[in-house]
Each structure stands twice: as C-alpha cells, then as structure tokens.
C-alpha positions as CSV (number, residue, x, y, z in Angstrom):
1,M,312.5,244.5,55.4
2,S,314.1,246.8,52.8
3,K,317.2,248.9,53.3
4,T,315.1,252.1,53.5
5,Q,312.9,250.8,56.3
6,T,314.2,250.9,59.9
7,S,313.1,248.9,62.8
8,P,311.1,250.7,65.5
9,T,313.1,252.2,68.3
10,A,312.4,252.1,72.0
11,R,311.3,255.7,71.8
12,D,308.7,254.7,69.1
13,Y,307.2,252.1,71.4
14,A,307.2,254.6,74.4
15,A,305.3,257.0,72.2
16,L,302.7,254.4,71.5
17,D,302.4,253.3,75.1
18,A,302.2,256.8,76.5
19,G,299.2,258.0,74.4
20,P,296.7,258.8,77.2
21,W,299.3,260.2,79.5
22,T,300.9,262.3,76.8
23,G,297.4,263.7,76.3
24,W,297.2,264.7,79.9
25,L,300.5,266.5,79.6
26,V,299.3,268.3,76.5
27,F,296.1,269.2,78.3
28,A,298.1,270.6,81.3
29,S,300.2,272.7,79.0
30,I,297.3,274.1,77.0
31,T,295.4,274.9,80.2
32,L,298.4,276.7,81.7
33,C,298.8,278.7,78.4
34,V,295.1,279.7,78.4
35,V,295.0,280.6,82.1
36,G,298.3,282.5,81.6
37,A,296.8,284.5,78.7
38,I,293.7,285.2,80.8
39,N,295.9,286.5,83.6
40,L,297.8,288.7,81.1
41,I,294.5,290.2,79.9
42,Q,293.3,290.7,83.5
43,G,296.7,292.4,84.4
44,L,296.3,294.8,81.5
45,V,292.7,295.5,82.5
46,A,293.8,296.1,86.1
47,L,296.4,298.6,84.9
48,T,294.0,300.5,82.6
49,R,290.5,300.3,84.3
50,D,290.7,300.8,88.1
51,T,287.0,300.1,88.7
52,Y,286.8,296.8,86.9
53,F,288.0,294.7,89.8
54,L,286.4,296.9,92.5
55,V,284.6,294.8,95.2
56,H,282.3,296.0,97.9
57,A,285.1,296.3,100.4
58,G,286.6,299.4,98.7
59,D,289.1,300.2,96.1
60,R,291.8,297.9,97.3
61,L,292.3,294.3,96.3
62,L,294.1,292.2,98.9
63,L,296.8,294.4,100.3
64,T,297.7,296.5,97.3
65,D,296.4,298.9,94.7
66,F,295.2,298.0,91.2
67,S,298.4,299.0,89.4
68,T,300.5,296.7,91.6
69,W,297.9,294.0,91.2
70,G,298.0,294.4,87.4
71,V,301.8,294.0,87.4
72,I,301.6,290.9,89.5
73,L,299.0,289.4,87.1
74,L,301.2,290.2,84.1
75,V,304.2,288.5,85.7
76,W,302.1,285.6,86.9
77,G,300.6,285.1,83.4
78,L,304.1,285.1,81.9
79,A,305.2,282.4,84.4
80,Q,302.1,280.3,83.5
81,L,302.8,280.8,79.7
82,A,306.5,279.8,80.2
83,A,305.5,276.7,82.1
84,G,302.9,275.7,79.5
85,L,305.1,276.2,76.5
86,G,308.0,274.4,78.3
87,L,305.8,271.4,79.0
88,N,305.2,270.9,75.3
89,S,308.9,270.4,74.8
90,G,309.0,267.9,77.7
91,K,311.4,269.9,79.8
92,G,311.7,268.8,83.5
93,W,312.1,272.4,84.7
94,A,308.8,273.3,83.1
95,R,307.1,270.4,85.0
96,W,308.3,271.7,88.3
97,L,307.5,275.3,87.4
98,A,304.0,274.3,86.3
99,I,303.4,272.3,89.5
100,G,304.6,275.3,91.6
101,V,302.5,277.8,89.7
102,A,299.4,275.6,89.9
103,C,299.8,275.1,93.7
104,I,300.4,278.7,94.4
105,S,297.4,279.6,92.2
106,V,295.2,277.3,94.4
107,I,296.4,279.2,97.5
108,I,295.8,282.6,95.9
109,Q,292.4,281.7,94.6
110,T,291.2,280.8,98.1
111,L,291.7,284.5,98.9
112,F,289.2,285.4,96.2
113,L,286.5,283.0,97.2
114,A,284.4,285.7,98.9
115,A,284.7,288.2,96.0
116,Y,284.5,285.8,93.0
117,P,283.4,282.4,94.2
118,I,282.5,280.7,90.9
119,W,285.6,281.9,89.1
120,S,287.8,280.9,92.0
121,V,286.4,277.4,92.2
122,M,286.8,276.9,88.5
123,I,290.5,278.0,88.6
124,I,291.1,275.8,91.7
125,A,289.6,272.8,89.9
126,L,291.7,273.4,86.7
127,D,294.9,273.9,88.8
128,M,294.3,270.6,90.6
129,I,293.7,268.8,87.3
130,V,297.0,270.3,86.0
131,V,298.8,269.1,89.1
132,Y,297.4,265.6,88.6
133,A,298.3,265.6,84.9
134,L,301.9,266.5,85.8
135,T,302.4,264.1,88.7
136,A,300.7,260.9,87.4
137,H,302.9,258.9,85.0
138,W,305.3,261.7,84.1
139,T,307.9,259.3,82.6
140,E,305.5,257.7,80.2
141,A,303.9,261.0,79.3
142,R,307.2,262.7,78.6
143,G,308.3,259.8,76.4
144,G,305.4,260.5,74.1
145,L,306.3,264.1,73.3
C-alpha cells in the first residue's frame, strides 16, 4: 500500500453495507419533497381559485374556508419539504419530523376519502411506505448517507 492510499474506515464499510437501506431513506426524502411541493401548489391554488376544491357538500372544506385551507397546505408543504431535505443530510430530527408528518397525513387523508378517494388512497400508501423506510434499519441507512 503506498503512502497516498489509506485503508478503508468503518464508515466506508457501513456505506457499502447500507446500500439498500440508504436507498429507502433517499426514496422517503424524495417522496416527502415531491408531496410537499404538490401541497405547496395546492395551497396556492386554494388561495387563488375558490372553486377548484369545491365538493358537492358546498363551498367549505372540512371546517374552514378555502383561504385558511390554502395557508394550512402551504405550511404543511413546507414542513414536508423541510423533513425531506433534512433526511438527505441524515439528521435525526428530520427523521422524527418526517415520521410525524407522514402519520398525520394518513389521518388527514382519511377525512378526504369521500371527496377524493383515489388521491387519498395513493397518498396514504406513499405515507406508509415513507414510515416504513424511516423505521426499518435507520442506523444502517443513515450510515450510508
């Protein structure tokens, strides 16, 4: 071994061993960023086009008007983006934020099943995959980042 070459470190081996789990972590972070961006767009639409989210029940969604719902979606989208971007750096706080955001999203999407069943089921499925990705083998996955 020459002087310029160094022996592999424990972190190098952890990165090799954590390949598939690191991939799950990257998948979770990308998914959170994409869904967060969609929520930001939906929030802007709710603020600018009152009739876009109108359902047969009337002009109110859940227990609030569309402007309030738009602000909620904007804040929610920012939280998802923060969690997704934080996950790419391997931060523990981002993991817990992402798990919390995904679990709350599942609960919220159940409220929309009657109005938007296909969309709600898709988001619930993605959220559960994100929770799985963040809870299965976190130590190995984080070592690969």
